[in-house]
C-alpha positions in Angstrom: 5.0 -2.3 1.9 2.4 -3.9 0.1 1.0 -5.8 3.2 0.9 -2.7 5.3 -1.3 -0.6 2.7 -3.6 -3.7 2.3 -4.3 -4.2 6.4 -4.2 -6.8 8.3 -7.2 -8.4 7.2 -7.0 -8.5 3.6 -3.1 -9.7 4.0 -4.3 -12.8 6.5 -6.7 -13.6 3.2 -3.7 -14.7 1.5 -2.4 -16.8 4.2 -2.8 -20.8 3.7 -4.2 -20.8 7.2 -5.6 -17.3 8.7 -3.2 -17.4 11.6 -0.3 -18.7 9.5 2.1 -15.8 8.1 4.6 -18.1 6.6 2.6 -19.9 4.1 0.5 -18.5 1.1 -2.7 -19.8 -0.5 -3.3 -20.0 -4.2 -4.2 -16.2 -4.4 -1.1 -15.0 -2.1 1.1 -17.1 -4.4 -0.6 -15.2 -7.6 0.3 -11.7 -5.9 3.4 -12.6 -4.5 4.6 -14.1 -7.9 3.3 -10.7 -9.6 5.3 -8.5 -7.2 8.4 -10.5 -7.7 7.6 -10.5 -11.8 7.0 -6.8 -11.5 10.1 -6.1 -9.6 12.3 -7.9 -11.9 10.5 -6.3 -15.0 11.3 -3.1 -13.5 14.9 -3.5 -12.8 15.9 -5.5 -16.1 13.6 -3.7 -18.4 15.0 -4.7 -21.7 16.7 -8.1 -20.7 13.2 -9.7 -19.9 11.2 -8.2 -22.6 9.0 -10.8 -23.6 9.8 -13.2 -20.8 7.1 -12.6 -18.4 3.3 -12.9 -19.2 1.8 -9.2 -18.0 -1.3 -8.8 -15.8 -2.0 -4.8 -15.8 -5.0 -5.3 -13.6 -3.1 -7.1 -10.9 -0.1 -5.1 -11.4 -1.8 -1.6 -10.9 -3.6 -2.9 -8.1 -0.5 -4.1 -6.3 1.2 -0.7 -7.3 -2.1 1.3 -5.8 -1.8 -0.6 -2.8 -5.1 -2.2 -3.0 -6.1 -5.6 -1.9 -6.6 -7.8 -5.0 -8.4 -10.7 -3.6 
């Protein structure tokens, strides 16, 4: 859903190679790592308290569907 919101141009900026939709570059790894961490934190709030380092700015960008990089 996030990639649909930011559109193909912004989504391809997260690729290791612009035409490769399989491998992520450094920024893509940050974005998808944060997406996974936020989903885990949301689902397991009590169990994960203090486990993940937060990034409120990036989390808000992802939640709003705005391109982070």
